[in-house]
Structures are given as structure tokens and as C-alpha cells.
N, C-alpha and C positions, 0 to 999 in steps of 0.2 A: 504494500499499500505505499501511497505517496507519502512524502516528506516534503512539504512545500518551504519549510523555515526548521531551522535547528530548534529543537526543544530543549531549553534549560534544563527541566527535571531530569530528562534523560542524561545529558552530557554529565550532570551533577551526579550521578549514580554509576557513570561508567567506570568509576574508581572500583566499585564491587565488583566488577567483571574480572579486572586484573589484579586486585590487592583486596580479598575480601578476609574478613576475621572468621568467618565461617561459611561452610559450603555444606549443602545437604546434597547428596547423589541420589535421584529417583531413579530407579532401576539397577541399584547396586547391586552386583551378582557375586555369586560364590564360585561361578565358573571361569577360569583364565581366559577364555576365547571370547568373553562377553564385554561389550563395550563399558557396563557399568562396573566390571572389575578393574578393565584398564584405567577408567578415570581414577579411582582411589589409588590403584598401582602409582599411577603417574605422580599423582600429588606427594604422597609419603616418599617415592623414590628419589625426588627432584627436590627436596627439602621444604615443603610448604609447612608452616609452623602455626597455622590456624585450627580450628576444630573441624572435624569431619564427619558428618551424620549421614549414614547409610540409609536410605529407604527402602525397605523391602517388606512386604505384609506377610511374607513364608517364610522368614528367617529372623532369629535372635541377635545374631551377629554374623557379621561380614567382614573379611579382612582382620578379624580380632576384633573389630569395633562393635559397641551396640548398635544394633538396626531399630528402625522404627518403623511402624505401619505404615503411616503417611507424615507428611511434611507439619500437619496441624498436630501431631502427636509429640514433636521433638519439643522438649521444655525450656530450651534455650534461644536467644536471638539468631537469625540466619540472615546472613547477607546476600548469598548468592545460592541459587538453586539450578542445578545441573540435571537436564531432564533425558532419559535414555529409555525411554518406554514406548511402545507401540502408539501410532497417531491417534487412535479412537480413544486412547485413555488421558490424553495430554490436557483435555479440556477440565476433568476433573482435578489434575494436579496443579491447574493454573488456580482454579477456585480456592485450593488448599493454600497456595501462595499469597493469593489476595488476604484470605482472612488470616494468615501468619504474619502478613505486613513485611514479605520479604523485600530487598532492595532491587534485586534483577534476576531475571531468568533467563536461562541458555537451554534452547533446544536443540540437542543433537539428531533427534529423529527424523528420519525422510519419510517421503510416500505422501507430501502434501500437494502443492500446486504443479510442482514438477512432473506428478502422473495425472494431472487432471483435475486435483481436487483441490481447486483454488477459492470456492466458497468456504470450505472448511478452516483454510488457512486465514482467509479473511476473517471469519467470525472469531477465531482465536485473538488474531491481532486485534480486532476492535475490542474485544473483551479486556483484552490488557490495556490498551490506551484509555478507555472509560475509567479504568481503576489506575492509571497512571504508573503502571507496573512494566519498567521497559524488558522487552523480549527481543532475544538475539538469537537469530536462526530463523525457521527451524533448517535441518541438511546441513549441518557444519560438523567440521571437525574438534574444534576447540581454540582456546587460545593461551597465552601466556607471556611470561616476562622473565628474560634471565636474571635483571637485577632484583628481582623479587623472589627468586626460587619457586616461580609459580608455572606449574604444565598442568593444565586444565582441560582434558580430553582424551581421546585416543590418539596420542603424540608420543614417538617413541623417544625424543629428546628435546632438550631445549636448546636454542641457539647460542653463539658466543655474545655477550655484554657488546653493545656497540650503537650506532646513530639513528639507524633506520627503523622506522616503526612499518610494519607490512600488515596491509590490510587487504584480505583478500577472498572474493567469493569462492575461489575453488580452493579444496581441501587439499587436493594431489598436489597444485602447485605450490601451495604452503608449505606441505611438508617437504617438498623439492627445495625450497628457500632455505627452511632449517638444516637441510642435510647440507646445502652449500654453505650455509654458514660455520659449521663443523669443519667442514673439508678445506674451505679457501677462506677462512677468517673474515666473513661476511657478518658483521656484528649488527645486533639487532637490539632495540631498545624494547619493543613488546610486539607481538604479533596476534592477529584475531582473524577467525574466519567467519565470514558472515552468511555463507549459503544462501539461502532464498531472499534473506534478509526481509523478510516481512514486517517487521517494526523498525528498529533501530537500522537506520541508513548510513550510507559513506557519510555524508555529511556531520553526523554526530560523533563519529570515531575522528574525524578530521578535525573537529573543533576541539576534541580531547587532545590528541596529538600536539594541536597546537599550542596547549598549556602544560604538556608533559616535559620535565625538564630535562630527562635522557633522551628525548627525541629531538633530532636535528634534520630529519629528512623523513618525509611520508613516501612510501610506495605503495602503489593501489593498484591491485589487480581486479578489473571492471568486467564482468559479462554482460551486464545490463545495467543501465541506469536510469531507471523510471521517476527520479526525482531531481533532475538537471538544475532547476533553480536551486533546490537545496544546497546541491552540492557545490554549485559555482558562488552562493552567496557565502559558506563555509570557507572554501578555498580563498576567497579573497581577502578574509579576515586574520588568516595564518600567516605569518611572517616567517616561515620556513618553507624550504623547497619541496613541491610537491611533483613525483614521477608517476604517469599512468600507463598502465598497458591495457588497451580496450580490445576483447576477442569477440568471436560469434559474429562478425559481418559478413563472411563468406556465404554463399546460397546453401551450403548444407551446415555451416556452422550457425546458423541463425534457428533451426530446429535443434541442433545440439545444444545450443545454449539453453534452450528451453527445457529439454529433457534433464539438462544436469541441475541448474539452480532457479528454473521457471523464470529465466532473463527473456525480457520482450525486445526484440530488436527489428521488427517489420516496420518499414519506412524510415529506418535510420541508415547511415551509410558513413564512410569515413570522414567525409566533408562537413558530416553533422557534428560529428565527436569532434573533429579538428577546432570547428569553433566554439563547442563547449569548453573543452581544455583551453582553448586562447582566452576565452572571457574569464576562466577559473584563473589564468597564470599559472596553469600547470604546463609540465613538460611531457610529452608523449613519447614514450618507446614503441618500437614497432615488432621487436624480438625481445625474448625470453631474457637473453643474454645481454643485450643492451639495457634492459628494465634494470636487472642486477647492477651493471657496471655503472649507469650513471647515478643510481641511487647512491651506491657506495660513494662516489666522488662528491656528491652533493651534501653528504652527511659529515664528510671529512674537512672539506676544503671551503674557503671563503669564495664568494663569487667572483668571476672575471669580468671587469668592467670594459674593458677595451680589449682590441685585439693584438696587441703587441707581444706576441708570444714568441719566446725564445726555445728553441729544441737544440740539445747538446747531446751527442751521440759518439760512441765510438765504432759504430757501423754505418756506412753509406748507404747500405741498402734499407736498414730499418728507417732512415731519415727519409728515403724515397718513398717508402711506403706511406709514411707519416704525410709528408708535404703535399702526396697526391690526394691523400684522402681528406686533409683539410680542405684541400680546393674543390673535391667533390661535393663536400658539405657546406660550401658555400663561405667558409671562412679560410682563405688562403694566409699563407704565411707570408711576413713581410722580410725583405733582407735585412742583415743585420746593421747594415750602413743607413738603413731609411727608418729604423727604430730609433738608433742612437747613433750618431757618426763617428764616435770615438769608441765603440764597444769592440768593433772588430780588431783594433790594435791591442786592446787591452786583454781579449781572450787569446789572442795570437800568441802571447807570452806561454801559453799552457798546451800549446800543441806543438807537432814536429812540423818542419817546413811544408811538408806535402799533406798538411790538414787542411781544412776547409772552413774559414770564418764567415761563409755566407750565412743561411739559414734554411734547412738545419746545420749546425755547428757541428763538423765532424772532427774530433779530436784523434781520431786513428784507431785503428785496432791495438795499437801499442800502448794507448793512454792507462796510465798509473793512477791510483787513488788521489795524488797530489794532483795531477793534472785535472782531474775529474774536480776537485775541490776549487781549485783556482778558477775554472771556466764557470762553474756554479755560482761560485762568489761573486765573480764580476757581474754577471747576468741580473743575479739577485737583488744585487745593491745597485743596480741601476734604475735611477727614478722614472725612466721612460719605457722599462719592461713591466709588463703586467701580469705575464704567468712564464712559469716554466715547465718545460717537458723534459725529462732526461730520459736517456734510452742505454740500457746494458746488454751488450752482444758478446758473450764469453767466448775470448779467445783462449790460446794456448799462455799466454801472459796476464789474462786480466784477473784480478783478484776482486771476485764479484762480492764476497764478504766485506772487505775494505771498501769497495766503493759504496756499498749500502749504508755502511755505519757512516762514511762521509756525509749521504744523503739526511740521514737522520739528524746528525750534529748540525747541518745547515738549516734544516728545516726547523729545529728547534730554536737556533739562534735568531733566524729572522722571521719567524713565525709572525711578529708585531707588525710587519711590512703588510701583511694581509695579501700576499700575491701566492695565488694557486701555484701547487708543487706537484705534479703527477710524474709517475715512472713507469718504463715499459721495460719488462726484462724478458727477452725472447731468448729461450735457451731450455736446457734442462733442468735435472732436479736441484742444482745450484741455483736456478733461477726461481724454479718454484719456492724452494725456502726463502729466497730474497725477497719474493713478492709477500708471503706471509710475515716476513719481519717487518718489512714496510708498513703493510696495513696494520699491524700491532702497534705500530709508532703513528699512526694517524694519516698517513700518507698511502693515497690510492695509487696502487701499482697493479699492471696489467701484462698477461703473456703474448700480446699482440699489437701491433701498432695502431690498428684500427679501434680497437677496444680503448686504448689510451686518448687517441684522439677524438674519438664519442665523448668520453669523460669531460676532457678540456671543452668540447664544444657546449656540453649540458652547462658548466658552469659559465659560459659565455652567454647562453641563454637566460638563465637565472639572473646573472647581472642586468640583463635587458629589461627583465620582468620587474626586479626592483627598482629599476630607474623609472619606468614608466608608470608606477604606482606613487613617485614622488610629485609626478607631475600636476 
């Protein structure tokens, strides 16, 4: 159901979806393969410190915890109710939640609008709205936060701590992002699956993320946007970068999106969503990899307000891939002498005579950590340079670890200048380790030229968005 404007009572209660003092799990099960078992298991395994109240009318204990027949039978206050029972039972559970005056309810259960039972879903939603009980879902995988040791759902692990809030209709893609977080050090502040988003919509989690101290960037996976007015309004009020990816626009994708999360896309297309996201001030990604890459960069680095970017590399091929992609994406690099006339000579002191002080700056395959440090320092300290893109291509004489340490040292020393610093490390295991170390120190790093360029361009787009909002 539509949300034309952000509802304050919903935003105020979203804290209980991610940091509740007590949780009732309706459908709590003694069987390890059941969702109701996995929810409690995940809460306990990942360190949730609040109270857990299993609700199961046929059992006295679940997971060694006292179980209750209904939510109303719990003699203590309940912040969050997680529902994992068949669809036909959900209405009675909601009635108990209203009677108990719980703060928020999450419905993991499927078999609602996505299979044609739209009236049932709407009736439940209207009941919750009439009673000002925020409902997240139905048909979702869960939510959590690594900062709060909170894993609520049938989710195998928490992500690493980091700057990106992930708001997703898809449970599968959300789980993929959580796996990427652990494998590739993609840090998250919190994550939530919205599923069918019958009641609580994107706009309200956007508003919540806007005031969340741990969130520096919002990454939003959308299958259907049936409340564009509320979405645009919420995004415009958030002073943080927002990245979106919209799926379900292809001929068969329209049907697949409805069958998945009851998302309706008839009569909309790319042009429609381009306009919505432009009004919202959101940056649109078109592939999953780009979605992750640019979200990471926007969460870690300041905006890029002008196009005076200097690339420093020890590999000419990497430089060529990068400058071609910059131009392909509409942001061509400037020659060094055009950016700052004295900069080529200052950087030349840190390269052999066969190096190139153009842009990209090729300090050659023999470059030492000292030469990298000197070249980077000259670029980052030049007041006419707006952003730095570095590249490491491991040769037999390249000390990758030492170069990474140099980059981290300079990033810390000159962070106050608020110039974006992005790295590309193209190679084998040593470069994968380098990327992880750089990310752990707040520097977006990627294995390919195109990924690093896309990240820098996203920072430039966000700079333009911020400038336009000041006018």
C-alpha cells in the first residue's frame, strides 16, 4: 500500500527493528530446519543481549527458553515481534500484538500478494495502520546490524562493520551482499529486507538511515517503487549519498518481480525511474557489481566537487584502461600541465627518465614505495588537484605491501584536505590482500580499472548533487 509521506511514528519505531530490548518469535520451533528455530539460533549465536520470548502453543520450551502460547501471554514488555507462521494465522498474531502494545512487527511469512492474495495483505496492512503498529514485510529474510550484534531472521552471518546501510526487497541479493561483506570487506552499518513492503516502505528506512550515526551511505535494491512521492521526499531530506539499483524492467522481469515481491512495474521503464532517481538525488547503478563498488566508495570518501583527477600508476596498461573508461563515462582526464602547470616537473622527480608525467602519470614498473610516496604527496598537496586515483600493478620488483602502507599513511596525513583517494590493485593474491587492507583503513580499493573509475565518477556525481542542493 502506498506511503505518500514519511510517517513519523514509523520512523520513531524503526529503532526497535534493529535494536530491540526484547523479541517475541512467533512460530518458534524445536526443529532445526524451521525458520522459527533459525531466528532464535541466529540471535543467540551472534550475541544479542536482549530478552527472547519463543511463542509456540505446543511447547513449554524452545532452545532452552520458556515458551508462551501467544504474544499476549508473555508477562513482559515486547519491543519486536518476528512472525514465522502460515499466512492464515497472521491476523490473529497481529491482534495479539496490538493488545500487547508491541512497538513493531516483522512478518517473514510468504504467500500473500505475490501469489495473488493481495486483499489479504491489504487487510492486514490496513489493520496495522489503523492501530499505528508498523509492519515490516511480509515475505522477507530479516534484518540486522553488526554494530549491535543483531541478526534477526534466517540469515547465516552478520556483515563486517562499515558505512553502508543496505535496504533490499530481495532476500537472496541481500544475503549475497552479506557474504560479499565478509569475503571482500564490504562494511555495513545495518541491513534490512523489505520483501513485499506492505506497510513500512523504502522512504521510512531512508529517513531512519539518514539519522543513523553509523550510516554514511544508503544502498537501496528496488524491485518496485509504488510510492515514488514518498521516496523522493525522503531522499531529498537526507544529507548522505544514496545509491539505487532498480530491477524488473525487462519484459519477463515485470512478471518475475511481481511473483517475487508483488512488485508492480507495468507502465514504467528506465526513463521513468531515471527521472525519479534524479529528483531524489540518488545515484543509479545498473549492475550489481557497480552497485556494491560505488556504495563502498561513497560511504568511505568525501564527494568530488571538480574534475581535476590525477591518476598515478606503475602500469601503463592500467592507466590506458582507466583514461579510456573515464572518457567513455563522460569525465575525461585532463593532462597534468592543464591541471597545475608546475605539477609535472614536481612529480618527474619521482620517476625514471622513461616515465610519463602526463595523466595518467606512469611512474614505471620499477617504481619503489619511495617514488610512489613522493608522487602521491605532490598530487594530493597541490591545491588544484581534486581527487587521486592510484594503481598498483605488481612486477617482480614491486613491494605491494610497502606501497599499501604508504597509501594508508598519506591518506591519514591528508584526510583533512577532503580529497577523494581511490586505489586499484590489479593482480593476484598479493593484490587481493592489499585491497582488503586498504578497505579496512577507509580507502576504497578495487581489482580492475573500470571498477575504480566507476567509484570515482560516483563521487563526482554526488558532488554535483550536493552542489545543486545548495542553489
